[in-house]
C-alpha positions in Angstrom: -19.5 4.6 -15.7 -19.7 1.0 -14.2 -16.0 0.9 -13.8 -15.8 4.3 -12.3 -13.2 5.6 -14.4 -13.8 9.4 -14.3 -15.4 11.1 -11.5 -16.7 14.5 -12.7 -16.1 16.2 -9.3 -13.3 16.3 -6.7 -15.2 14.8 -4.0 -13.9 15.5 -0.5 -12.3 12.6 1.2 -14.8 10.4 3.3 -12.8 10.7 6.5 -14.0 14.3 6.9 -17.5 13.0 7.4 -16.4 10.4 10.0 -14.6 13.2 11.5 -17.6 15.5 11.6 -19.4 12.5 13.1 -17.1 11.6 16.0 -16.3 8.4 14.2 -12.8 9.2 13.3 -11.7 9.8 17.0 -13.8 6.6 18.1 -11.8 4.5 15.4 -8.8 6.0 16.6 -9.5 5.2 20.4 -10.3 1.5 19.6 -7.4 1.0 17.1 -4.8 2.5 19.9 -6.4 0.0 22.5 -5.6 -2.7 20.2 -1.8 -2.0 20.9 -2.5 -3.7 24.6 -2.3 -7.0 23.1 -1.1 -6.3 19.8 -2.8 -8.0 16.5 -2.5 -4.8 14.5 -0.9 -7.3 11.8 -1.2 -11.2 11.2 1.9 -11.8 13.2 -0.7 -11.5 16.0 2.4 -10.9 18.9 -0.1 -10.2 21.4 2.5 -8.1 23.5 1.6 -4.8 25.1 2.9 -2.2 22.6 1.3 0.7 25.0 4.2 -0.2 27.2 6.9 -0.2 24.4 6.9 -3.9 24.2 8.7 -4.9 20.8 8.3 -8.2 18.9 8.2 -9.1 15.1 7.8 -5.4 13.6 10.4 -3.8 16.5 8.0 -1.0 16.8 6.6 -0.2 20.3 4.2 2.4 21.4 5.2 5.2 18.6 5.6 4.9 15.0 9.0 5.2 13.6 9.3 7.3 10.3 12.1 6.8 8.0 11.2 9.8 5.7 8.4 12.2 4.3 8.6 14.0 1.1 6.9 14.5 -2.5 7.5 11.4 -4.4 7.4 11.4 -8.1 8.2 7.5 -8.8 4.8 6.5 -7.8 2.1 5.7 -10.4 1.1 8.7 -12.6 -2.4 8.8 -11.3 -0.8 9.2 -7.5 2.3 11.6 -8.4 0.4 13.8 -10.8 2.6 16.9 -11.3 3.5 18.0 -7.5 3.9 14.2 -6.4 2.4 11.8 -4.1 3.4 12.7 -0.3 4.7 9.6 1.0 5.4 8.8 4.9 7.7 5.6 5.0 7.4 4.1 8.1 10.4 2.1 9.4 10.5 -1.5 10.3 8.3 -4.0 8.5 6.3 -7.1 9.6 7.8 -9.1 6.8 11.3 -10.2 6.4 12.0 -9.8 2.5 15.5 -11.2 2.0 15.4 -8.9 -1.2 14.1 -5.6 0.1 15.0 -2.7 -1.7 14.9 -0.5 1.4 16.3 -2.8 3.8 17.8 0.1 5.7 14.4 1.4 6.5 12.3 -1.7 6.5 14.7 -4.1 8.6 17.4 -2.1 10.3 15.1 0.6 11.4 16.7 3.8 10.1 14.5 6.4 10.9 13.1 8.4 14.2 10.5 7.4 16.4 7.2 9.8 15.8 4.7 10.9 18.1 0.9 11.5 16.8 1.3 15.3 16.8 4.6 15.3 14.7 3.1 12.7 12.4 -0.3 14.8 11.7 2.4 17.8 11.2 4.0 15.8 8.2 0.9 15.2 6.7 0.1 19.1 6.6 3.7 19.8 5.3 3.2 17.5 2.5 -0.2 19.1 1.7 1.3 22.6 2.0 4.0 21.4 -0.5 1.3 20.8 -3.2 1.1 17.1 -2.9 -2.2 15.2 -4.4 -2.4 12.9 -1.6 -0.9 11.3 1.7 0.7 8.1 0.9 1.3 5.9 4.1 4.2 3.4 2.7 4.5 0.1 5.0 1.7 1.0 7.3 0.7 -2.6 8.1 2.2 -2.6 11.8 1.2 0.9 12.6 -2.3 1.5 11.8 -3.3 2.3 15.3 -0.5 5.2 15.2 -1.8 6.4 12.0 -5.4 6.9 13.0 -4.3 8.5 16.3 -2.6 11.3 14.3 -5.4 11.3 11.6 -7.9 13.3 14.0 -5.2 15.8 15.0 -4.1 16.4 11.0 -7.7 16.9 10.3 -8.2 19.5 13.0 -4.9 21.4 11.5 -6.5 21.4 8.1 -5.9 18.1 6.3 -8.0 17.6 3.2 -6.2 15.4 0.8 -7.2 11.7 -0.1 -5.3 8.9 1.6 -3.3 6.2 -0.1 -2.5 3.0 1.7 0.8 1.4 0.3 1.0 -1.8 1.4 2.7 -5.3 1.2 -0.7 -7.0 1.5 0.5 -8.5 4.9 -2.5 -7.1 6.7 -4.9 -8.0 9.6 -8.5 -7.8 8.6 -9.0 -6.1 12.2 -6.8 -3.2 11.0 -8.1 -2.8 7.6 -11.9 -2.7 9.0 -10.7 0.3 11.1 -9.7 1.8 8.2 -12.9 1.3 6.4 -14.4 4.9 5.2 -11.1 6.4 5.8 -8.6 5.2 3.2 -9.4 6.5 -0.3 -6.8 4.2 -2.3 -5.7 0.9 -1.2 -2.5 -0.1 -3.2 -1.3 -3.4 -2.0 1.7 -5.3 -3.6 0.9 -9.0 -3.8 4.2 -10.8 -4.1 3.8 -14.4 -3.7 1.0 -17.4 -4.2 3.1 -20.3 -2.9 3.4 -20.5 1.1 6.8 -22.3 0.6 8.2 -19.6 -1.4 6.5 -16.8 0.9 8.2 -18.6 4.0 11.8 -18.7 2.1 11.8 -15.2 0.8 9.6 -13.2 3.3 9.7 -15.4 6.3 5.9 -15.7 6.5 4.5 -18.7 5.3 1.0 -17.4 5.8 1.6 -14.4 3.6 -0.5 -15.4 0.6 -3.4 -16.3 2.5 -3.4 -13.3 4.5 -2.8 -11.1 1.0 -5.9 -12.8 -0.4 -8.1 -11.9 2.3 -6.7 -8.4 2.7 -7.0 -7.5 -0.9 -10.9 -8.7 -0.9 -11.3 -6.6 2.1 -10.0 -3.3 0.6 -11.9 -4.1 -2.8 -15.1 -4.6 -0.7 -14.3 -0.9 1.1 -13.4 1.3 -2.2 -14.2 -0.9 -5.4 -12.6 -0.4 -8.7 -9.9 2.8 -9.0 -11.5 5.9 -10.3 -10.2 9.0 -11.3 -11.0 12.9 -11.5 -10.8 15.0 -14.5 -7.1 15.5 -14.4 -6.5 11.6 -14.3 -5.6 11.5 -10.6 -6.8 8.3 -8.6 -9.6 9.5 -6.5 -10.8 6.1 -4.6 -10.5 2.7 -5.3 -8.0 -0.6 -5.4 -4.5 -0.3 -7.3 -2.8 -3.6 -7.0 1.0 -4.1 -7.6 3.0 -7.0 -8.5 6.7 -7.2 -8.9 7.6 -9.7 -11.2 10.4 -11.7 -9.8 13.1 -13.8 -11.6 11.8 -17.2 -12.4 8.5 -16.4 -10.8 6.0 -16.4 -13.5 4.2 -19.4 -11.9 3.4 -17.0 -9.0 2.3 -14.3 -11.2 -0.1 -16.8 -13.1 -1.9 -17.8 -9.8 -2.1 -14.1 -8.6 -3.5 -12.8 -11.9 -5.9 -15.6 -11.8 -7.1 -14.8 -8.4 -7.4 -10.9 -9.1 -9.5 -11.7 -12.3 -11.7 -14.4 -11.0 -12.0 -13.5 -7.2 -11.8 -9.8 -6.9 -12.7 -8.1 -10.5 -11.4 -8.6 -14.0 -11.7 -4.6 -13.8 -8.8 -4.6 -11.0 -6.3 -1.9 -11.9 -3.0 -3.7 -11.8 0.5 -2.5 -12.1 2.8 -5.3 -13.2 6.5 -4.1 -12.2 9.9 -4.9 -13.9 12.0 -3.2 -11.4 13.2 -5.9 -9.3 17.1 -6.1 -8.8 19.1 -8.3 -6.2 19.3 -6.2 -2.7 19.2 -6.6 0.8 20.7 -10.4 1.6 20.4 -11.6 -1.9 23.8 -12.7 -3.4 25.4 -15.4 -5.1 25.8 -17.5 -2.1 22.5 -16.9 -0.6 19.1 -17.1 -2.5 20.9 -17.2 -5.8 17.9 -18.2 -7.8 16.8 -14.6 -7.4 20.3 -13.0 -7.8 19.5 -11.5 -11.1 17.3 -8.9 -12.7 14.0 -9.8 -14.1 14.2 -10.3 -17.9 12.3 -8.1 -20.3 11.1 -11.5 -21.8 9.7 -12.3 -18.3 8.0 -9.1 -18.2 6.3 -9.3 -21.2 5.3 -12.9 -20.2 3.7 -11.4 -17.0 1.7 -8.9 -18.9 0.4 -11.5 -21.3 -0.3 -13.8 -18.3 -2.7 -10.9 -16.8 -4.3 -10.3 -20.2 -4.8 -14.0 -20.8 -6.4 -14.3 -17.1 -9.0 -11.5 -18.1 -7.6 -8.4 -16.3 -8.4 -5.1 -18.6 -7.0 -2.3 -16.7 -3.3 -1.5 -16.5 -0.6 1.1 -15.2 1.6 1.9 -18.0 3.9 4.5 -16.3 2.7 7.1 -18.8 3.6 10.8 -17.7 0.5 12.3 -16.4 -1.0 15.0 -18.7 -4.3 16.6 -17.3 -7.3 15.6 -19.2 -5.5 13.8 -22.2 -4.6 11.1 -19.6 -8.4 10.6 -18.8 -8.7 10.0 -22.6 -6.1 7.4 -22.6 -7.7 5.7 -19.7 -10.9 5.6 -21.3 -9.6 3.9 -24.3 -7.9 1.1 -22.4 
């Protein structure tokens, strides 16, 4: 089991041991203090969010939540048969011009949510039968998530935690999450700093993403599954194939295979479509869908780079799915 493909038992999430030792409360306290001169993400705004000051992420003392619900559109190993318990945080520390959730990520649709309510959302998703709690776009609200987590544990939370991110994460925030997050799911979007500056308004994105993904892998290692094929712990990297972006794909796949691990579990995604600010007059180079030929070439590039484990969007069936994973 060198790749940790199947875990024979359903181990409890590691954050429960941290809670019992008092470490989880200590981490939460340290993370909230970070808001006083905020360095929660690579923007390093250094404003006092404890006083509700706002800057790049337009988020002050409390997180803003756009929605929370059982999500059946995630990877099979996360959604299972009851859904992944997603909590979509509003606003974002990036400004992707093509964002498909523009109303939430940049226009701020959602409600300010105090830690008590955030904890209740986790419990509601657990009660609905979700297989995990999936924090979507948490990069700028790590302190708020950690503040709510001990409350949720006291209320009975026992599900694995998924950190669903653009990979524009601060190492300090990720280290606060060490031993708390079970599955890291970053989307490594671009390699070229100039492309990142134009399409995401963050020239340092590639450097930050590389460092973040290495830290995530250090913490959780290869993606592992239980006997039903559900993800239990590890790293799952997404890559959205962009129109005309195969040069970016090539560099990213090489990095994952050579500098992380050739056994990194990767989901190469083809669902890009023009959204957000993209149109015939602005960002015209990405004003089309990704072609089938581009997607197939991206998969070929990943294989040629030496990567061996891919998500194929198959409907999960207990036990049978595990055999499929083992045969990959």
